[in-house]
C-alpha positions in Angstrom: -22.4 143.6 104.7 -23.4 145.0 101.3 -26.9 146.7 101.5 -28.8 143.2 99.0 -27.9 141.0 101.6 -29.3 143.5 104.9 -32.7 143.6 102.8 -32.4 139.7 102.1 -31.7 138.5 105.9 -34.7 141.2 107.2 -36.7 139.5 104.5 -36.2 136.0 106.2 -36.1 137.1 109.4 -39.8 138.6 108.7 -41.4 135.7 107.4 -40.0 134.2 110.2 -41.3 136.3 113.1 -44.7 135.8 110.3 -44.3 132.4 110.6 -45.1 131.9 114.2 -47.6 134.9 115.0 -50.1 132.7 112.0 -49.4 129.2 114.8 -50.5 130.8 117.4 -53.0 133.0 116.5 -54.4 130.0 113.9 -54.8 127.0 116.5 -55.6 127.2 119.6 -52.8 125.9 122.5 -54.0 121.9 123.3 -54.3 121.6 126.8 -54.5 118.1 127.1 -51.3 116.9 126.5 -47.9 118.5 125.3 -45.4 116.5 124.4 -41.5 116.6 125.4 -39.2 117.9 122.6 -37.0 115.2 122.7 -39.3 112.4 121.3 -39.6 114.5 118.0 -35.8 116.1 117.9 -35.8 119.9 117.4 -38.8 121.7 118.3 -41.2 119.5 117.6 -42.1 119.7 121.1 -43.8 123.6 119.8 -46.0 121.8 117.6 -46.8 119.7 119.7 -48.3 122.1 121.2 -50.5 123.8 118.7 -53.0 120.5 117.9 -56.4 121.0 117.6 -57.4 118.1 120.3 -60.6 118.7 120.3 -61.3 118.0 116.7 -58.4 114.1 117.0 -61.1 113.1 119.4 -64.7 114.0 117.8 -66.1 110.8 116.8 -69.1 110.7 114.5 -71.9 112.4 114.3 -75.6 111.1 116.4 -77.4 110.2 113.3 -80.1 112.7 113.5 -79.4 115.2 110.7 -81.5 118.0 110.7 -85.0 117.5 112.6 -87.7 119.5 113.7 -89.0 118.7 116.7 -91.4 121.4 117.1 -94.6 120.8 115.0 -96.4 123.3 115.6 -93.6 125.2 114.3 -94.8 123.6 111.2 -98.5 123.9 111.6 -98.8 119.9 111.7 -97.7 119.7 107.8 -95.4 116.9 109.1 -97.9 114.2 110.1 -99.8 115.4 107.3 -102.0 112.9 105.1 -103.1 112.6 101.5 -105.3 116.2 100.3 -109.3 114.9 101.1 -109.0 114.9 96.7 -112.2 117.4 96.5 -110.1 120.2 94.6 -110.3 123.6 94.6 -113.5 124.0 93.9 -116.4 127.3 94.7 -119.3 127.0 97.1 -120.4 130.0 96.2 -122.2 130.5 93.5 -123.4 134.4 94.2 -119.4 135.3 93.4 -119.5 133.6 89.8 -123.4 134.4 88.7 -124.6 130.9 88.4 -121.9 129.2 86.4 -121.0 126.5 88.3 -124.9 124.9 87.0 -125.1 126.8 84.1 -126.1 124.3 80.8 -125.4 124.5 77.2 -125.9 127.7 75.6 -129.6 128.4 74.2 -128.3 129.0 71.1 -129.5 132.2 70.7 -125.5 133.9 70.5 -125.1 137.7 70.4 -127.7 139.4 70.2 -128.9 143.1 69.8 -132.7 143.6 72.3 -132.1 147.1 72.0 -133.0 147.9 68.0 -132.6 151.5 69.0 -129.1 151.7 69.9 -128.2 149.8 66.5 -130.5 152.4 63.8 -133.2 150.0 63.1 -130.8 147.8 61.8 -131.6 144.3 63.2 -134.9 144.8 60.4 -133.4 145.9 57.5 -134.2 143.9 54.7 -132.1 144.1 51.7 -130.5 147.3 49.7 -132.7 148.7 47.6 -130.3 147.9 44.3 -129.5 151.6 44.0 -126.6 151.3 45.7 -123.8 154.2 46.1 -125.5 157.1 44.8 -125.0 161.3 44.8 -128.1 163.5 45.3 -126.5 166.1 45.3 -125.4 167.7 42.0 -123.5 171.1 43.6 -121.8 169.0 45.1 -119.8 167.0 42.4 -120.0 170.1 40.3 -122.7 168.9 37.9 -120.9 165.6 36.6 -124.0 163.6 37.1 -125.3 165.5 34.1 -122.4 165.7 32.2 -122.1 164.4 28.5 -119.6 163.3 26.5 -116.5 165.8 26.4 -116.5 167.5 22.7 -113.7 165.5 20.8 -111.4 168.1 20.5 -108.9 166.6 23.5 -105.8 167.8 24.7 -104.2 170.2 22.2 -101.6 172.5 21.9 -101.5 176.1 19.9 -98.0 176.8 17.6 -97.5 179.4 19.7 -97.1 177.4 23.0 -95.0 174.8 21.6 -92.7 177.0 18.9 -94.4 176.2 15.7 -93.0 172.5 16.2 -96.5 171.6 14.6 -96.1 173.6 11.1 -92.6 172.1 11.0 -91.6 170.4 7.9 -89.0 167.2 7.8 -85.1 168.3 8.0 -83.0 169.3 5.2 -81.3 166.3 5.3 -77.8 167.6 5.6 -77.3 165.2 8.6 -74.5 165.6 11.0 -71.1 165.8 9.7 -68.1 167.5 10.7 -66.7 170.2 7.9 -63.1 170.9 9.6 -61.3 168.5 8.7 -58.3 169.8 10.5 -59.9 168.3 13.8 -59.7 165.1 13.0 -56.5 165.0 12.0 -57.4 163.8 8.6 -59.5 161.0 9.2 -61.8 161.6 7.1 -59.6 161.0 3.9 -57.4 158.3 5.3 -57.6 154.9 3.3 -56.1 151.9 4.5 -52.6 151.3 6.7 -50.3 149.7 4.7 -49.4 146.2 4.6 -48.0 145.4 7.8 -45.3 142.3 9.0 -47.5 141.6 12.0 -45.6 140.6 15.5 -42.9 137.7 14.1 -39.8 136.4 16.5 -36.3 136.0 15.1 -34.7 133.3 17.0 -36.0 135.3 20.2 -34.8 138.8 19.0 -38.3 140.9 19.1 -38.5 142.8 15.3 
């Protein structure tokens, strides 16, 4: 027998033993009645002894379901009726400072009674009309009394701009090319010779 056949036979035998162990451990033996193997043939009697006898003969539940018999645990909630209807109210007026019996506001709004805190703003009238002015002329560097500018404006001396102030027009030659060899005779070139264009004669490009 080859090695593969030996491994296969051992694996089948292991599965058979494993099924027997699972059957004996998972289900208790039926101690009430065990039928013989003659009635079912083969190994039927062995599996009949592994039935769940208690579950087979169990009837329906008594119908009470989950209920609480000790009302003291729930504090009388089972027999409680509706709420008295008062809702959540505050009986201690001192805690809320008389808000329960308060009427509408007197209409004064939010006002400041201590004038010293606001520095006399409560009794201040309109502004004198002077606006924002600067009384310290030294801070602004004499700008308050400064007159108009002398009129010279911003000018540039000739040394700063390098004589551009006295420069005249350009000599008039413009931009020209003196070396015709650089452009390969383009300066003196005339029109191109009459061209024949692109023509197709019998499908042959000429």
